[in-house]
N, C-alpha and C positions, 0 to 999 in steps of 0.2 A: 136216788141219792144226789144231793146237790152240794156244790162246793163254791166258794167265793174266789173268783179269779180276777176281781177288779184290780186294774193297774198292772196286770201281768200280760205277758205275751206268749203265744204258743205257735209253734211251727208244725204243720200237719201235712203229710203226703197222701195223695189219693183224693180225687174229686168225685168218687162214687162210693157206694157201700159204707163200710165201716169208717173209712177216712173222712168222707163227707159228713156223716152223722157226728163223728167225734169233733170235727171242727166246729159244727154248728152248736153242739152241746157246750163246748168250752166258751164259745162266743156268747151264748145265752147266759152263761155264768159270769160274764163280765170281762173275759179275756179279749185282747186284740189278737186276731188269728191270721196267720199267713198260711194260706192253703194252696198247695201246688199239685198240678196234674198234667198229664201229657195229651189228653184228648180235648181239642178245642171246643167241641160241642158240650161235653160235660162241664168244662170250665165255665163256659158262658151260662149254662143252666145254673151252676152253683152261684155265680156272680149275680144273676138276676134274682135268684131266691134270697140271697143275703141282702140285696138292696130292698127287696119287698118286705123283709122282716126287720129292716133297719139295724142290721148287725154289723159290727166292726170286723169284717172279713175281707181281706185282700186276696185276690186270686192271681196265681202265677202259672204261666205256661212253661213247662220244663220236662226234661227227661231225668228222673231221679237217679238213674243208673249211670249217667254221664257226668264225669267230673267237672268239665267246663260249664255245663248247664247248671249244676248245683252251685258252683262258685259264682256264677252270674246271679243266681238267686240271692246269695249272701250280699252281693254288691247292691242289688235292688232294694233290699230291706235295711241296708246299713243306715240310711238316713232316717228311718222310722223308729229304730230301737237299738240300744247297745247291749241288750241282754234278752235271754229267752228263759222263761220259767219252765216251759214244757216243750218236748219234741216227741211227736207221735209218728212213727213210721208205719203207715197202713197201706201204702201202695203195694199191690201184689199181682201175681200172675199164676193161674192154675194151668198145669200141663199134665198130659197123660202119656204113659208109655213105660215099658220096662227097659232093661239094659240093652236088649237086642234091637229095639226099635225107637229108642230115643236118640235123635241125631245130635251131633256135637253142637250145632247151632241152637237147637231147642234147649239143650242142657245149659249152654252159656246164657241164653236169654233169660231162662228161669233163675239162674244164680245171680245174674246182674240185677234183676228187678227185685227179687225176694230177699237177697242177702247183701249184695254189694251196695245197694241203695241205702240200707240201714247203716252200713259202715260209713259211706260217703257223707251223709247228713250229719252223723255223729262227729266225724272228723272235721268237716269244714265248718260246722256251726259250734264247735267245742268252745272257742273263746267266749261266745255269747252265752252259752250254758254256764260256763264257769263264772261269768260275771253276775249271774243271777243269785249266787250264794244260796243254793238250795234247789237247784233245778231237778226235773224228773224227765227221764227218757222212757218211753214205752214202745217196744217193738211188737208188732202184731205177728205172731207165729201161727201155729195151728195144732190141733190135736194130732195131725198127721206127723208131727215131729216126735210124738211119743209112740204111736203105733199107727199102722196104716193099712189101706186097702191094697189090692193088686193094681199094678200099672200106674203108680204115682212116683216113680223113681226120683226124678229131678225135684218135683215139688216137695216130697217128704224129706229129701236130703237137705234142701234149702231151708226148710222150717226147723229141722233138727239143728242145723248150723246156727239159726237165729237164737235158739235156746243157749247154745254154747257161747255165742257172741254176747248175749245178755249177761251170763255169769262172768265172763272175762271183763266186760266193761264195768260191771258193778264193783268188782274188786279194784280195778284200776282207778275208777272215777270217784270212789269214796273220798279220796284225799282232797278233792275239790268240792265236796258236798253235793255231788251229783248222784242221784239214785237212778238205777236202771233195772227195769222189770220187763217181762213179756206177758202177753195175753194170748192164750191158745183157744180160739173159738172152735166149737163143733160146727154143725150146720146152722148158718145164720142167713136170714132172708136178704140176699144181696144179688146184684147182677152177676157176681162171680158164681154164686150158688145156682142161679138160673142157667148159666153157661154149663156148669157141671151136670145139671139135670138134662140139658139138651144133648150132652155128649154120652151120657149113660142111659138115656131112654131106650127101652126095649119093649117088645110086644105091643107096639103102637101106643104106648102111654104118652100122655101130654107132659109138658114141663111141670104143670101144677100137680099132676098125679105123682110124678117122680119126687117132687119136693115134699109132698105129703108122706111118701114112703120113707124119705130121709128122716122126717120128723118122727115117724113111728118107730124108727130104730133107736131113738133116744128114750131113756126111761121116763122122762117127763112127757113124752108123746107128741112132741112138736119141734119145729125148728125155732131158733132164737131170733131176736130182733136186733137191729143195729142200735136201737135206743138202749136196750139192756147192756150191750157191749160197751157203748159209749159211757154209760154210767160207771162201769168198772174202770174204764180208762181214765175218766175224770177223777175218780177217787185216787187212783195211783199217782196222778199228777198233782194232787192236792197236798196241803200241809198235814191233813189227817193221816196220810200214809208216810209220814216223815221217818219212820224206822223200818220201812220195807224196801229192801233192795236185793237184787240177785235172784229173784223168784219168778216162777212162771205161774200164771193164774189161768186155770181151765174154766171156760164158760161154755159148757157143752151139754147141759141138760142131763148129766150123769152118763154120757156116752162111754167114756173111758173107764168108768167105775164098774161096769157090768162085765160078766163073763159070757162068752158065747156058748150056746148049748148045741 
């Protein structure tokens, strides 16, 4: 699915996985993209790749969960645009643990990155979104916000809260012509999925074997790709989705549609 973003600006968080691919997808569709992440090595790799492809992507080093850092980001791009057509909150953290063994620090870190960051960018960049007269915000949630595995207390809670944030923002922001939706991926081939595979590996299985097993649990029999996810994100950010707001879109290969036996 392609959309025309020529003359439009997009802000995307996360310089790996879904965030990285979404930023490049929007740039290839004509957008000026402001892409932010916390890892210097990932940021450099993204910048080198963008330069190699000749794409209009500016890379920024920041902590999306820190208010001052996000406000500095606003100041940095203020001279380049006075409006944002799209905001994609894709930075995320996967944590494992139940109530008994999730530490307060782990809980706070998960909430800060997966939830607080979505609020901070939406709050701080709101004037630029409002100025676009038809902007779109897309929060990356997870199928784990709908139903979840064992030992994902903080992660599942944060993603369920992203769903609630999406609905609340959609109602509030409609008056300013801003649409707000979320995307809930199942297993998508990303560094985050590889991390999950490494944490859950058992019986001597490799990361690739674990990812294959993840894919087999989806009715379509495989994990998804960042390109597939980015296509959905771009659609939601486009004018073609101008009557869609307050919704969550599952891109999970049928994972949450099936009943366990």
